[in-house]
C-alpha positions, 0 to 999 in steps of 0.5 A: 485307270487303276493304278495297281492292276496287272496288264491289262489294267481295270477302269478305277472305280474310285480314287483314295485322296490319301494315297493319291491313286485310283483303284479298282474294286478288288486293288481297292480292297487289297491296298484298304483291308478293313481294320487298318488305318488305310480302311479310314482313307477318303476316297471320291469317285475316279478323278485325276485332281488329287489336291492335297488335304493340308496346304503345307508352306513350300518354303518351310517344309510340314508347317501348314499355312495359316495365314495370307500376305496381303502385300505378295497375294500368297499363303504363308506360314507362321515361319514366314512372318516371323523370321522369313521374306514375309517378315515386315509384310502385312498379313491377314488371318486365312479366314478373312482372306478366304472370305474377302477372296470369295466376295470379290470372286463372286462380285467378278463372276456376277459382273461377267454375267451381267456383262454377257451381252457385251461379250456378245456383241464384242465377240460378234465384232471380232468375226466381222474383224476376222472377214474383213482382215481376210478381205483386206489381206486380199485386197492387199496382195492385189495392190502389192502385186499391181505395184510390182507389175507396175515396176516390171513393166517400166523395167521392161520398156527400158530394157527394150529402149536400151537394147534398140539403142544399142542396136542402132548404134552397132549397125551405124558403126559397122557402116562407118568401119566397113566404108573405112575398111573398103577406102583402105583396101583400094591402097592395096596393088592392083585395087582401086587408087594403086591399080588406077594410078599404075594405068595412068603411068602408061599413058604417053600422051603427055597432055592427058597424062598431065590432066589426070595426074594433077588430080591423081596426086591430090588422091594420093596425098590424101590417102598418104596422110590418112595412113600417117594419121589412122583413126577408125572411123568408130569406137568398138566399145559400147561403155556408153551404154553401161547403165548406171544403176547403184542409186536404183538397187539402193532404191529397190533394197530399201523397198519396204511395207510400212506396217502399223503392226510392228512396233516403233522402237524407242531410243532410251535417253537414260541408257544411251550416253556420250564419252570417248564414243557414243552408246545407243540403246533402245527398246520396243514399249509393247514387247509385241511384233518385235523386229528382227534387224534394226537400222540406226541412222545418225548425223551431225547437226550442222548450220552450214549443211543445207541437206542432211545425209544419214549414216546408216548402221545395221543392227541385230540388237537393241543397242549399238556403239558408234565410233569416229565422231567429231569432238564438241559436237551434237548428233541426231539419231534415230533407228526403225525395226525390219522384219522381213519385207516389213519395216516399222516407222522411223523412231523419234530422233534423240540429240546427243553431244559429244565431249568438248575434247577427247577423253583422257583415261585414268585411274586413282593414284594408290601411291601418291599421296593415297591415304589408305586409313581415310580413304577406300579404293575399289580394286579396280582403282575406278572408285574412291570413298571416304570414311568418315568413322571414328577419325571424324569423331575423335577430330570432333572432340577439339571442335569446341575451340576450333575446326581441324578437319582435314579433306583427304586428296587423291590424284590420277595416275596419269598427267597432262603436258600439252593439248586438251583433254576431258574426263567424266565421272559421278559423285554420290548423292550423299556425299557431304563434301567433294573438291575436283578439279587439277593440280600441277606436279609442283604443287602434289607434294606440298599438298599432300604434306601439309598436315592441314588443308591450307585451301580450305577455310576449315583450317582456320579455326571458327572461320564461319565459312560455308563448304562453297565460299572458300573457292573464292580465295583461289587466285584464277591463275593458281596451278591448284584448281578445285571447285566444291561439290556436296549435299546435291549441290554444285558451288559456283566460285566466286567471280569479281563480276559475279554476284555475292549472294551464295544462293545465286551460285548454287546449282543442282549437282548433275548426275555426271560431272565432266572436266575439260583442261585446255593447257595449250589456252591455260584454261579448265572447264567444269562441265555437265556430262550429260549435256556437255553444258559448261557450268564454271570455267577460269584460267589455270597455270599449266606451266607443269604437268597437270594431274586430276584432282579430288579431295572428299571429307566426310561421307563421300564417294567419287566413280570415273566414268568408264569409256564406252566398250563393246565388250562392257556393253555386249555389243557382240551378243549376236551383234549384241 
């Protein structure tokens, strides 16, 4: 319809591509008079498809697109290429892109035309599947109805049997109670036994009285005994006929149809982790037919247990934080999805191991010996980074006669006096040299006031030792116990029985490291915190308060492992 007619509008006869509007004959003459610039506008038949005559860049107004980005697969202008987000991308001319894409599109169309018979065959197959789906759904409904009718029939039979048993027991009890009531009714005066005894007392013949009174005396004695120890002949309660059905209710509550259409969730082992608690995350690879709710099951792996008892947790999200797990134990986890009365099969089981001891929480200490010029702490004091910078360059001037480079130490803000504790951290892969371990309170002052790092061979001029060898100089019972990390390697300190070859003591640096300090036994262990595998363990003097200790040199960074909390990982977003 014409965009400029007064109501009612007339049908349009032409559309102006420059004005992006449609006109009837009269309105077109009014808005495009002869002798004006508008008279030169391009017009076509009535249309609603107004394409711009010149394609402009959406990021740089008034700039024409004249190139094609082969990386992003989109037209760009020269400003996008010069300094925009496509500066380092490979581009081609619009003419070349036009020819290339036109050839590809032509080939695609020719391919589709050549596969017309195959497409029709697929359509025929889909039509058959549609009809088969209808038939199979009706058959599935009949089978489901039959299954429920069978269950209902079993329940009706059980119900009838239970009611009959209750009725039979009731009649038997009533008979016993009625007989007992009649027996006691005879003990009343002028009734039964009492009345008969009163008549016997009227007997005047001694021989007849004695013969009758003897039997009567025995009956009265029995009646007297029943009075002193009265007990009803039957119970009035029917507690023995109460059905114990919690297990049956649980089974019926878990009565779900397995559906192949519902995605089987997969536990993401990279996002799941064990620390102070367990964080279990999962996802559905197909992203279709997602479940409404999930059930996470877990149990402790133990050789002594003959039968496995899974613990269920209902979750409305795709992650769950599990608490109250035993230390130094392995747990198996699995999850399944539910959508209405349909459930997916169980996911593949994933095994995770808890830390060997309760988690010890601390932050980096920014007051005791912290060197602000050499080390950089984040505001939360959970990460520390060494600043190599000018200090390392200036000290390198003295390397012609010896190396005076020192380690920069930092400790935790909480100490350990007794018990067994565990903490974990992450060392950046680019770190040149990092030492981690524990230090006693008596050693701290000496550690931070030394001008040189006496525990490192770099203190000794021209020592020639590599960064992993100096741990061999430590006595195993010393209150300062550190191991060396660096250049993506973990250096196992030399032990008396260990081989002297340095390469045999070098293992890849784990993504997460853990330290377990047992003050009661005087031992410290270094762990791969991802699988809780002990890499190295040694004795340590725990007579003083012990603190987590770290030392950095060159470019290096250490990040403390954050505790697993519902707030951090959004467990309550619905449940997550």
